[in-house]
C-alpha positions as CSV (number, residue, x, y, z in Angstrom):
1,M,121.7,123.6,107.0
2,L,118.2,125.0,106.5
3,E,115.9,126.7,108.9
4,L,112.4,127.9,108.2
5,K,111.0,129.9,111.1
6,N,107.3,130.9,111.4
7,I,106.9,131.3,107.7
8,R,103.6,132.6,106.5
9,K,102.5,133.2,102.9
10,T,99.1,134.3,101.7
11,F,98.1,134.8,98.0
12,N,95.6,137.4,96.9
13,P,95.1,138.7,100.5
14,G,91.9,140.7,101.1
15,T,90.1,139.3,98.0
16,V,87.6,136.5,97.5
17,N,90.5,134.4,96.1
18,E,92.6,134.7,99.3
19,K,94.6,131.6,100.0
20,V,96.8,130.9,103.0
21,A,99.5,128.8,101.5
22,L,101.9,128.5,104.4
23,N,100.7,128.9,108.0
24,D,103.5,129.5,110.6
25,L,105.6,126.8,108.9
26,N,108.7,125.6,110.9
27,L,111.2,123.2,109.5
28,T,114.9,122.4,110.2
29,L,117.2,120.3,107.9
30,N,120.5,119.1,109.3
31,D,123.6,118.9,107.1
32,G,123.3,115.8,104.9
33,D,119.6,115.2,105.5
34,F,117.6,113.8,102.5
35,V,114.0,114.8,103.3
36,T,111.0,113.7,101.2
37,V,108.0,116.0,101.3
38,I,104.5,114.6,100.7
39,G,101.0,116.2,100.8
40,G,97.8,116.8,98.9
41,N,97.1,119.5,96.3
42,G,97.3,122.9,98.0
43,A,99.2,121.6,101.0
44,G,101.9,124.2,100.5
45,K,104.8,121.9,99.2
46,S,105.7,123.9,96.1
47,T,105.1,127.2,97.8
48,M,107.6,126.2,100.4
49,L,110.2,125.3,97.7
50,N,109.6,128.5,95.8
51,L,110.1,130.5,99.0
52,I,113.4,128.8,99.7
53,A,114.5,129.4,96.1
54,G,113.5,133.0,96.3
55,T,110.8,132.9,93.5
56,F,108.7,135.0,95.9
57,L,109.2,136.2,99.4
58,P,107.3,135.3,102.6
59,D,104.8,137.6,104.3
60,C,106.7,137.1,107.5
61,G,109.2,134.6,109.1
62,Q,112.8,133.9,108.5
63,I,114.8,131.6,106.1
64,L,118.3,130.6,107.2
65,L,120.7,128.6,104.9
66,D,123.9,127.4,106.6
67,G,123.4,130.1,109.3
68,K,123.0,132.9,106.7
69,D,119.7,134.9,106.6
70,I,118.5,134.6,103.0
71,T,114.9,135.7,103.6
72,R,115.1,138.8,101.4
73,L,117.9,137.7,99.2
74,P,117.0,137.9,95.4
75,E,116.5,134.6,93.5
76,H,119.5,135.1,91.3
77,K,121.8,135.5,94.3
78,R,120.5,132.4,96.0
79,A,121.4,130.4,92.9
80,E,125.0,130.3,94.1
81,Y,123.9,128.2,97.1
82,L,121.1,126.1,95.6
83,G,120.6,123.4,93.0
84,R,117.1,122.9,91.7
85,V,115.4,120.4,89.4
86,F,111.8,121.2,88.2
87,Q,109.0,118.9,87.2
88,D,109.4,119.7,83.5
89,P,112.4,117.8,82.0
90,M,112.8,120.5,79.4
91,M,113.5,123.3,81.8
92,G,117.0,122.5,83.1
93,T,119.0,122.0,79.9
94,A,119.8,123.8,76.7
95,A,118.4,121.7,73.9
96,T,120.6,122.9,71.1
97,M,123.8,122.4,73.0
98,Q,125.8,119.2,73.5
99,I,125.7,117.2,76.7
100,E,129.3,118.2,77.5
101,E,128.5,121.9,76.8
102,N,125.6,121.8,79.1
103,M,127.8,120.3,81.8
104,A,130.4,123.0,81.2
105,L,127.9,125.7,81.8
106,A,126.7,124.1,85.0
107,A,130.3,123.6,86.2
108,R,131.1,127.3,85.7
109,R,127.9,128.7,87.3
110,G,128.8,131.8,89.3
111,M,132.4,131.9,88.1
112,K,134.0,134.7,86.1
113,R,134.1,134.2,82.3
114,T,137.5,134.1,80.6
115,L,139.0,133.5,77.2
116,R,140.3,130.0,78.1
117,P,139.0,127.0,76.3
118,G,135.4,126.1,77.3
119,I,136.1,122.4,77.8
120,T,139.5,120.9,78.5
121,R,140.5,117.3,78.3
122,A,140.5,117.1,82.1
123,D,136.9,118.5,82.1
124,R,135.8,115.8,79.6
125,E,137.2,113.1,81.8
126,D,135.5,114.5,84.9
127,Y,132.1,114.8,83.0
128,R,132.5,111.3,81.7
129,E,133.0,109.9,85.2
130,R,130.1,111.8,86.6
131,L,127.8,110.7,83.8
132,K,128.5,107.1,84.6
133,L,126.7,107.6,87.9
134,L,123.5,107.9,86.0
135,G,123.7,104.5,84.5
136,L,122.2,105.6,81.2
137,G,125.2,105.4,78.9
138,L,125.4,109.1,78.4
139,E,129.1,109.1,79.0
140,N,129.5,107.7,75.5
141,R,127.3,110.4,73.9
142,M,128.8,113.6,75.3
143,T,128.7,115.4,71.9
144,T,125.0,114.5,71.4
145,K,122.7,117.5,71.3
146,V,120.5,117.4,74.5
147,G,117.4,118.0,72.4
148,L,117.8,114.5,71.0
149,L,117.6,112.8,74.5
150,S,114.5,111.4,76.0
151,G,112.6,113.2,78.8
152,G,114.1,110.8,81.4
153,Q,117.6,111.3,80.1
154,R,117.3,115.0,80.1
155,Q,115.9,115.0,83.6
156,A,118.7,112.8,84.8
157,L,121.2,115.2,83.2
158,T,119.5,118.2,84.8
159,L,119.9,116.5,88.1
160,L,123.6,115.9,87.6
161,M,124.1,119.5,86.5
162,A,122.2,120.8,89.5
163,S,124.6,118.9,91.8
164,L,127.8,119.6,89.9
165,R,128.9,122.5,92.0
166,R,127.8,120.7,95.2
167,P,125.1,123.2,96.3
168,K,124.4,123.7,100.0
169,L,120.9,122.5,99.3
170,L,119.4,120.5,96.4
171,L,115.7,121.2,95.7
172,L,113.8,118.5,93.8
173,D,110.3,119.7,92.8
174,E,108.4,116.5,91.8
175,H,111.2,115.9,89.3
176,T,109.9,112.5,88.2
177,A,106.2,113.4,88.0
178,A,106.3,113.9,84.2
179,L,108.1,110.6,83.5
180,D,106.7,107.1,82.9
181,P,107.0,104.8,86.0
182,K,110.0,102.8,84.6
183,T,111.9,106.0,83.7
184,A,110.9,107.7,87.0
185,A,112.4,104.7,88.9
186,K,115.7,105.1,87.0
187,V,115.9,108.8,87.7
188,L,115.1,108.2,91.4
189,D,117.8,105.6,91.7
190,A,120.2,108.1,90.0
191,T,119.1,110.7,92.5
192,Q,119.9,108.4,95.4
193,R,123.4,107.7,94.0
194,I,124.2,111.4,93.4
195,V,122.9,112.5,96.8
196,E,125.0,109.9,98.5
197,A,128.1,110.4,96.4
198,S,128.2,114.1,97.2
199,D,126.6,113.9,100.7
200,L,124.0,116.6,99.6
201,T,121.4,118.1,101.8
202,T,118.3,117.5,99.8
203,L,114.6,118.4,99.9
204,M,112.5,116.3,97.5
205,I,108.8,116.9,96.9
206,T,106.8,113.9,95.6
207,H,103.1,112.9,95.3
208,N,104.1,109.2,95.5
209,M,103.8,107.9,99.1
210,R,105.9,104.8,98.3
211,D,108.7,106.9,96.9
212,A,108.5,109.2,99.9
213,I,109.0,106.2,102.2
214,A,111.6,104.4,100.1
215,Y,114.0,107.4,99.6
216,G,115.8,109.6,102.0
217,N,116.4,109.5,105.8
218,R,113.4,111.6,106.8
219,L,109.8,112.2,105.6
220,V,107.5,115.1,106.3
221,M,103.9,115.5,105.3
222,M,102.2,118.8,104.9
223,Y,98.5,119.8,105.3
224,E,97.0,123.3,105.0
225,G,100.4,125.0,105.0
226,R,102.0,123.3,107.9
227,I,103.8,120.1,108.7
228,V,101.6,117.5,110.4
229,V,103.9,114.4,110.1
230,D,107.7,114.2,110.6
231,V,109.3,110.8,110.8
232,S,112.9,109.7,110.4
233,G,115.4,106.9,111.0
234,E,114.1,103.4,111.8
235,E,110.5,104.7,112.2
236,K,110.5,105.9,108.6
237,K,112.1,102.6,107.3
238,K,109.3,100.6,108.8
239,L,106.5,102.8,107.5
240,T,103.8,101.4,105.2
241,V,101.4,103.5,103.1
242,E,98.5,102.5,105.3
243,Q,100.4,103.6,108.4
244,L,101.4,106.9,106.8
245,L,97.7,107.6,106.0
246,N,96.8,106.8,109.6
247,L,99.5,109.2,110.8
248,F,98.1,111.9,108.6
249,S,94.6,111.4,109.9
250,Q,95.7,111.5,113.5
251,A,98.0,114.6,113.0
252,S,95.7,116.6,110.8
253,G,92.4,115.7,112.5
254,S,91.0,114.9,109.1
255,D,90.0,111.7,107.4
256,E,90.4,113.4,104.0
257,A,93.1,112.0,101.7
258,D,93.8,113.8,98.4
259,D,92.9,111.6,95.4
260,K,96.3,112.1,93.9
261,L,98.0,111.0,97.2
262,L,96.0,107.8,97.2
263,L,96.4,107.0,93.5
264,S,100.1,107.3,93.9
């Protein structure tokens, strides 16, 4: 479903602030993969996601989505194929609009606008059933303004909206990092249910090694702009945090472990 081939990205080239963010990165995701991505600060995780989303372009290399070359495709045109949830819970929803209105916008993304009613009775029933997946009781508050919801509720709603049109690829950019641990756990559980229900190909960045191990069918760890660990299946299920750190040390040739990585 996704192929990254020999991707390189350098910021501020030729200056004292030159930073190689991605260094001949190669990654392939199969249809239906749920891949968690872990790595220290500056490892290239967010840069990789931004390149896939089209926020900026690679210096060289190729990005293929479902066999189509999107390397130079503008960000707004990629939105047709991608769903994305950011770290900030306030970014994915319109605060002054109702829950059902936000969902209606997400459901019609990329479609032609008409003079038909914005939300039909059938739409409401569909939204209600989908909201039940979150397990937060939002199906009973569909006319509530989104600005009145908690950060966790808004993030869960954003997640649901991002998956509403069944994107070819769902990008989760540390989407629970701004939430308290209890709320983050609820959003992660909702993530698992939504991904499984729609069989979505998903790439989830996290700083939390336990979450990276617990969720998804595959785990990759990045270091200095490249992938140094890639485990899946039974091997991933049996991983412990200590074993993951050992794998990192062996693969990277470094005993360094980012503070945030360890604290997570």
